[in-house]
N, C-alpha and C positions, 0 to 999 in steps of 0.2 A: 598456668597458661590456660586461657579460655578457648572456646570454640566459636566465638562470634566473629565479626568482621575484623580485618587486619587493623590493629590499633595504630599502626604507623600511617594508615591511610594511603591514598593515591599519591605517588611521587617517585623520585628516583631511588633505585635500589642501592643499598650500601654494598660495599665490597664483599663478595661471598667468602665463606670459609673454605679451607681445603677439604676436598672429599675424603671421607673416612673409609669408603669402600669402592672398589671398581664396579663397573656396571655390566650386567648380563641382560641382553635383550631377548625376550621370549616371543617367538612369532609362530602361532599356530598356522599351518598351511593346509589347504584343502584341495580345491579344484580350479582356482583362478590362476592359471599358469603365468600369463603375461604380467598381470598386476602384481602377483607375488614376486616375480623376478625383479621387477622395477623397484619394489619395496626393499628387497634384500640388497640390491646393488646400492641404493641410496643409504641404507643402513650400514653397509660394510664400509662405505667411504668414511663415515664418522667413526666406526669401530676402529679403523686403522689410525685415525687421528687422535682418539681419546685413549690415554694409557690404561692398559688392563682391561679394556672393554672386550666383550665377546657377544656373538649373536648365535642363538640356538633356534633352529627350525623344529617345531613339534610335528612329527609325522604320525599318522594313525593308519589303521588297516584300510580305510576308505580312500586314502590318498592315491591318486592314479599313477600309472607307471611313468608318464611324461613328467609329472611333478617330482617323483622320486629321482629320475635321471637328472633333472635340472639341479636339484639339491645336492646330489652326489658329486656332480661336476664342480659346483661351487665349493664344496668341502675340500675337494682336491686342490682348488685354487688358493684357498685360505685355510690350511689345515690347523693352524694355531688359534685362529680367531673365529672360525665359523664351524659349528657343530650341529649334530642332530640328536634330538631327544625322541625316543620311540615310546608310544603309548599303546595300550591294548585296545583302546576304543577312542572314538572321536571325542575330544575334550571340549567342554565349555571354556570360555575365557577364564573363569574363576578356577577351574580345575587346572588349566595351563599355568596359572600363577602358582598354585600349590606344587606342581611338578617342577617349576623353575626354582622355587625356594629349596626344595629337597636337593635338586641337582647342583645348585649354586649357592651353598649356605653362607659364603663370605662375600656375596655381591648384593648391591642394590639391584632391583628388578625393574625393567621397563617392559610392560605388556604392550605389544604392537599389533594392530590389525594388518593383515596383508593388503588390505585396500588403501592403506594410508599412503598419501603423497607427501614426501618429506623434503623440506628445503635444505639448502646447504647449512652446514654447521649446526644442525638441529640438536644433536646429542650434547655437544659441548655446552651450548646455551642452557639446555635442560638441566644438566648437572649443576651449572652455576646457580640456576634458580632454586634447585632442590636444597642447596647449601647456603642460600642467602639468609636463612634464619634457622636457629637450632631446633625450633619446634615444628618444622615442616615435615609431615609424614608422607604426603603424596603431592604430586604436581601433574596437572593436566593442561595441555595447550588449548588455545582457542581453535575452533574448527567450524566447518560449515554445518554439519548435521549433528546437532546436540541439543542442549537445553539452556542452562544458564550461561554456558561458555560458547554458545554459537555466535558466529561473526559473519557479517557486520551487524545483524539484528538479533536480539536475544529471543529465546523461546520459540524459534522458528527455524525451519530448514532453509538454508541459503544456497544460492549459487555463488561461485567465486566471481567477484565483480569484474565486469568487462571481459570475461573469458581470459583473464590474465593467467600466465603460468604461475606455478607455485613460488618461484623465486622473485617474480615481479610483485606478487602480493607480499612476500616476505621482506621486501625492501622497506616497507613501512614499519617493520618490527625490529629491524637491526639498528644499531647505534645506541640511542638512549635506552637504558635498562630501568624498568619500572619494578616496583614492589610486586611480589606474588600476593594474591588476594585470597583471603580465607573465604571459603564458600561451603554451604551445607552439603552439596552433592554435585557430581559432574558426570558427564558422559563424553565419549569421543573415541578417536582411533588410537590414542596413545596415553598411557598412564605410567608415571614414574613413581616407584615406591622405595623409600629409603630403608636400608637394612636395619638401621637403629630402631626404626618404628616397627618393622617386622619382628625383630627380636623382642621388642617391648611387649608386643601383644602375644608373644609365645608362638609365632608362626602359625596362628590358628587358621583353619581352612576358610576360604571364602565360599559362601553358600548361594550366591546369586548367579544368574546366567547373563546379567547385563555386563557392560564393560566397566562397572565399578563393583567393588565388593560390598557385602552387607556392612562391613566395618566402616565403610566410607559414607554410607547414607546418613543423612541428618547431621553431618559434621562430627559424628562420634567416632574418632579414631583411637580412643583410649585417652586416659588422663595425660594432659600435657602435650598433645599432638594435634595438628590442624591439617585439614584437607585444603589444597589451594589450586587456583588456576593462575597460570602465567600469562600475562599480557605481552610477553616478549617473544612469543612463538605462535605461528599459525600452521596447522597441519591439515592438508586437504584430504579428500577421499575420492576414489573412483565412484562412478555411478551416483553423482550428486543429484539431489532431488529437483523436481520442477520448481520454477521460480515461486517463492513465497508460500510453498506448501507447508502448512502449519500442522504438524502431527503431535505437537507437544501436549495439547490438551488431552488427547487420547492416551498418551504414554504416561502422563503425570497426574491426570485427573484433577487439575485445578485451573484457575484463570490467571491470565497474565497480571491482572491488577493485584492479585493476592501474593504474587511471588516476590521474595526479596531479590534485590539486584545489586549486590555489592560491586559488580564489575562495571557499572555504568560509566563512571568517569574514565577509567582506563580504556574501555571499549570505544567510547567516543573519541578519545585522544588518538587511538590507533586508526580509526576510520577516517578522521580528518587528515591524518598524515597520509593515508592511502589515497584519499581523494586529491589531496594537494599534489601528489607525485604523478597521478595518472594523467595520461595525455588525452583521455576521452573528454567530451563535453560534459560540463557540470551545469545543469539547468536549475535555476531557482524559480519554481512555480509559485506565483503570488496569488492568493485566493481569499475569498471570504471563509467563514467557518460554518456555513449553513448546508453543506452537503449538496445533494441534488445533482443535476446535470454537470455542474462545474467540477465537482469532485470526481464524478464518473469519467469525465473527459481527461482530467489529469491522470487518473489511475490507469486508464486504458492507453493513453499516450505513453506513460512511463513503462507500462508492461510491454508494449510493442517495441520500445527501444531500450529494454532493460539492460542489455549487454553492450549497448553502444554508447550509453550516456548515463551519468548519475542524475538522480532526480531528487531535489530538496524542495520541501514545501514550506512556505511561510504564510501564516494566516493569523487573524486576530485570536486572542486568548482571553476568555473571561470578559468581564464587564469593566475592567479598570484601565483600558487602553494599552494592554500588553500585547505582545506578539509571541507566536510559537514557531520555532524552526524545527521541522521534523526531518530527520536525516534519512529519508526514504519514504515510499508510499505504503509500506507494510504497516499494519496497525501496531505492530510491536516495535517499530522504529524508534530510536531514541529521540527525545525532544529537548530543546533548550528554550527557556522562557526569558524574554528580555523586555525592557521598557524601551520602545523605539526612539524616544526623545532623550531620556537620561542616558541610555546606554548606546547611543548611535555610533560613537567611535568604536566601541567594542563590537557592535554588530558588523560594521564594515570590515574590521580586522578579522573577525570570525569568517566572514564570507570570502575574504581574500585568502585566508588559510585553506579553505575548501577549494579555492581556485574557480569560483563561479565564472562561467564563460558566457552565460546568457540569462537574462532576467525575463521570464515569460509571465506577463501579468494577465490573469484571467478575471480578476474582479478587484475593484477598488473600495468596496464597502468597508467601513471602519478602519481604513488605512490612510495615513496622511502623506504629505509630500516627502517626508524623510524615508518612506518605503517606496513610493511610486518613482522616485528619482534615483534609485540605487544603481541603475546601470551605469550612470556617469562615474561615480567614484570607484566602481569596480572595473571600469574599462570593458564592460560586457555589452554584447548585443542586446537590444531591447525589442521584445515582441509583445503584442497585445492581441488577445482573442476576445471578441465581442460575444458574450454569452447571453446578454439581455440588454435592456435599454436604460439601465440605472444611470449611466454616464450622461444621459440627456437631461437629467434634472432630478433623479431620485426615485422615479416610478419605473420599476424594472419591467412591468408588463404593458405599459402605455394604455392602460384601461381607464375609463372615466369613472364617475361616481357610481354608475350602474354595473361596473365590472366588465365593460365592453370596450373593445377598440373601435372607434367610430368609423374606421375605414381609411383614414389618412392621418398623417402626423399633424399635430398642432402643438405649439408651445404650452397651451393650457393643460396638456396632458401630464405635465410634470408636477402640477399642483395637487390634484386629488390622489387618494390611495397611496400616500407616501409610505414607503417601506419602513422607514425608521421613525420611531417616536421622537427621537432626538438626533441631531446630527447637522451637517453642513446644509446651507440653503441650496435651493435648486441652481441659483446663479453660480455659487461656489463650485458645486459638483460639475457643472457644464464647463467651467473654466479649467478645472483640474483635468477633466477628461480630454478636453481639446488640446491642452498642452501635452498630455500623455501621448495621444496618437500622432501629433505633429512631430514629436521627437523620436517616435518608434522606427526601428528598421523594417518591421513588418507589422501590419495591422490585418488580422485574419478575421474574416466574416464567414460564419458557417453556412450561409445561404445568400442567394441573390436578394431575397426579400429583406434581409437584415441590412445589407449594405444600402439598399434603396431608401429605407427609412432614415438611416443616418445621413444619407445625401440630402434628403428632403429637410432634415433638421439643420443643415449647414455644417455638419461634422464630417468634412471630407478629408481624406488622407490619401489622395490619388497616387502620389509617388510610391507609397509603401503598401497600399491596400491590395489584398488578394481575397478571392472567394474560394474557400476550401472546406469541403465537408469533413466532419470529424472522422478520424481514423477509428475503425471498429474491428473487433475480433471476427474471425471467420464464422463463428457460431451464429452471428447475426446477419449473415449474408442474405440478400433478398432472394426469395424463392418465387418461382412462377406460380401465379394464383391457381389454387386447386379448383377442380370442377365443382360448381355450386349445385346442390341437390334440393329438390322440392321436398318440404317437410310440413307437418301440421303446426309446428311451433319452432320459431327461430330464436336462438340465444345470441344476444348482442352483448359483447364484452366492452367495457371501458377500462382503461389501464391507468394506474398511477394514483397520485395524490391529487384529488379534484377539488380545487378551490372555486370560488365564484368566477375568477378569471379563467380558470381551466374548464369552466362549463358546468359547474354543479347545478346552477339554476336551470339551465337549458335541459340537462339530463332529467331533473325532477319534473319539468313540464312535459317532456317527452313521455316519461313513465305515466304521468297523470292522464294525458290524452290517449295513450295506448289502452289504459284501463277503461276509460269512458267510451271508447269506440270498439272495445273488445278485439283489438288487433292481435294477431298470433305472434306477439313478441315478448320476450323475457329479457330484462336488463340485469347484467351482473357486473359489479364493479370489483375488479381485482386491484385492491388498494383501499383507499378511504377517502371520505369527503369532509368538507369543513363543517357539515351539519348532517343530521339524519335525513336520508333520502327515502321517501315513501315509494314503495313499489320497485325498489332497487336492492337486490341482495348484495351484500358487501363482504369481502374477504378480510379486510384489515391490512395493515402494513406488511410488506414483504421485502426480502433482499433482492437487489437488482438481478443477481445471477439466477434467482429462482423463477423469474417471470416466464421464461419459455416453457418450463414445466407446468406452471400454473395455467397457462393458456391451453396446453394440451389436455390437462386433467379436467378442465371445465367444459371441454367439448364445444367450444364456441363456434358459431356459424359466421359471425361478422365481428369486426372491431370498429367501434365508434369513437371518434375524437370530437367532443363537443366544445373544444376550446373557443374562448371569446377573445383571446389575446394572440398577437402574432408570434408564434414560436420561432425561435432562431434556428432550432434544429429538430429536437424531439427524439430522445432515445426510445421512448415507448413506441414511436412510429417504427423505429428500426426493428423492434421486437415483433410488431405486427407484420411488417414486411417479411421477416424471417419465418413467420408462421404460415404464409401462403393463403391466409384467409381473406375474404372480401373486406374492403375497408371503406369507411364513410368518414370524411374529414372536411373541415371548413376551407373556404377559399382565401385564406390569409396566412401570412408567415411562410414557413418552409414547406407547408403541405403541398401546394400545387406543383412546385418544382420537383420535390422528391417523389411525388406520385404521378409525374408526367407520363401520360399515355398508358398507364397501367390498367390491365384488365380487372374486371370485378371491383371497380372503384368508383365511388360517387363523391364529387366535390359539391358542397352546398354553400349557400350564402349565409355567413354567420350572423348577419343582421336580420335575416328573415324570421318571422314569428315561429314559435314551436310547432303549431299545427301545420304550417306550410312545409317545414323541414320534415315532419313526420310523414306527410303525404309523399314527398320525394323519396323518403326511405322505403315506404311501402311499394311504390312503383318500381324502384330499383330492385328490390327483392323479387317482386313478381316477374319482372323481365328476366332476371338471372335464372329464376326457377323454370322459365319457359325456354331457356337456352339462348336468349338473346344477348349479344355482346354488349357489355357495359364498360366502356373505357373512360378513364379520366382525360380531360383535355390535355393536349400536348403543350408543355411550357416553352415559350419562345424566348430567345435571348439569354440562354444560360452562359454566364461568364465564369463559371467555377473552374478551378484547377484540380483535376482529379488525381494528379500525381505529386502534389506539393509535399505531403508528409513523407512519402517514400523517396522522393528524389532530392528534396532541398532541406528538410528540417534539420537533419544532423549537420549538414554543411553550414547552415546559417548559425547554429548554436555552438559550433566548434570554436576553439580559442582564436582570438584575433592576433595576427602576427605582430601588430604594432604595440601590444600590451607589454610594458617593461616587466622583466622578471621580478624586479624589486617590489612591484605592486602586488605580487602574489606571495610575499614573504610570510612564512608560517608563524603562528603564535608560539611562544615558548610554553613550557609546561605550567609555570606558575600563572601566567595570564589565562591560559585555557582553563585551568582549575577554577580560577576566580569567576570566569564567565559561565561555565557549564554547571557549577555547583551553587549558583545563586539561588536563594529560596524562591520558589515559584508561587505566585498567587493562584490558588485553585478556584475554579468556579464553584459557587456555593450550591451543593446538591439540592437544597430545599427549593431553589428556584426551578430547577428542572422537574422536581417532583410535583410542585404546585402547578406548573404549566401543563404537565401530562394529566394531572387530575382534572383540571378545567376542561381540557380537550375531551377526555373520556366522558365527563359529565354532559358536555354539549352534544356528543355523538351518541348518547344513550337513547335508543328508540323509545324507551319507557317514559321518558320525560322530554319528548321532542318539542313540546310546546315551549320549553325554555329557550330553544334556539330562536324563536320568534320574538322573545322579549329582550334578548341581548343582540344588538346589531352586530353584523359581521365585522365592520371596521373596528368597533370597540373591542371585540374579542381578540382580533389580531393585534391591536395596539397593546393590550395588556400582556398577551403572550410574548411579544417581542421586548417588552420591558423586562420580563422575567428571564428570558433566554433567547438566544439566536439559534439554538440547536433545533434541527428539524424534528417534526413529530415522528417521522420514521425512525430517526436515530434515537429519540427518546424512548420509544417503545422497545428498542433492542438493547438498551443500556440500563444496567441496574443503578438506580439513584439512591 
């Protein structure tokens, strides 16, 4: 018998053998009175139901009087089934196992944390699992705070979904019984050890202070025995971690990509069962695969409503027309790869099994009508958020050949600066997007300016259109501008990935004029540009959550937005507003309305030449230094709904009453296995590596002359042929 993955694979468990030994539960108790009492009561319910079972509380000298009194009272209540083991010192979990072996030599041993939250019939099912194969030595349930056996996402600390109680979660684990799965190592609040295995290893002492013994690590239980996880039981814990808190890298010292994951199929099956049974909204977020503000909005929306709704993400995968369904926003969330055309029937059945109640489309790039029209066959609500201008013809920034928005919309703007080297025509994209918004229950514009441009383009969705700013965490709340101080040198920060459309050329010209006029300004780019910028110090790519700290560390005096395209929202502006610094921004897109009436704020004409913009900046700084009030103009005609997400989003995405239950019928095990275990086409890593090498070569100041020889459109064209992954993501991923 080997120690690798279960040779029988994922599937229904055969009938278990009769147990060879009764069970003794070992529960070390310390100072958590209420949690410990709940654990004992839940444990004793099962002890009374399982023949021969007993529960022992391990008491040590540091156990407080209240704990001792509580345990003594329960011993009197169940004198034959509940007992006490005294120890001379506080024991580690492994030492508690040794004490249990000595005290109960004829029993299987269950080591239980007092923080464990136990569902009904937990012990009986655990015994069945332990005896489902003759070579099983140990069994561990799925749990929230663990490693390979964490649920619903692996290698991450999870919250129980939707704040469900333990029995509501357990409903997805009852009924069909799956194989226990061999794993190299486990952690958790509950560990079952069969007496036959303990006898086989000679009752050797466990030497670790973790909740697994040294004999369990690496799958080495001794010849002929395996360490397993049961996908038939979920055990919760009190004091569950914050959402998505990933401590596994610190605890295990490896990366998720390098970890084996034999539980994947069973875990996905259980999670889909849980989602299908939960009454909470299940939202399918449809997006491109290029990161940026779209990904950030989905992530922050999902985090804000993490316990009120499930969030599934669908996006393109690789370069072969495939799609990826990610069962959550955590980077460790399980993924399923499908061909949307060949596997369309399976895709719809999968999403029906999940119980998708709303399809929220954030982007249509690289996605065909078989994806954009999913709300219909799912009987789901349809929402569209407009993140850029791609739907007007393929040009997401509406900039012309010079990389500038001319000041008003024109159909000609869909022709130059095409985002995709290949893809649908501008006419096809417009038709697809028009049909999409006409059929949507809600079309959400992040700013008044965005809706105005779509209205000018004839893309009206008046009946369903609303203007609602993105929901953001409290850490980016707008601060009152700080007092501006007179200084001999002012440091102006620019934030983010700066392309030509985002103002790289304007920033370069401002730095050049500053040097030639000897103005007391220093430009610092927190991020990176599409080419080397002379006179601008650059930090390089950063993670979005690190931006606030980078702004503080650089001791900026002002933040400049040199954008030449109409931003629909701008998350970097949110970070600037949260910093309280003076802000300089163009008079297009969302900037004028989001900066309306703000102190220490300059709005400039984005079409003005660089020397005129620089003159305005210098006058702005000098006036603030003299204590003169410098306010942005007040924006008139704001039609935005500030309460939309808080008051309506969950209600809109909730299940429709008219959807027939049969349309949500779950896939059976065989169908689900066929879908989730389908071989995935992986993006070729050499493409990402080559694209990153080209970008670094172009951005190298030592050979900045090269950037003048390779036109920017050509560089972008070849980069997007190679990969759609953003430069920021490429620099943070090993290729």
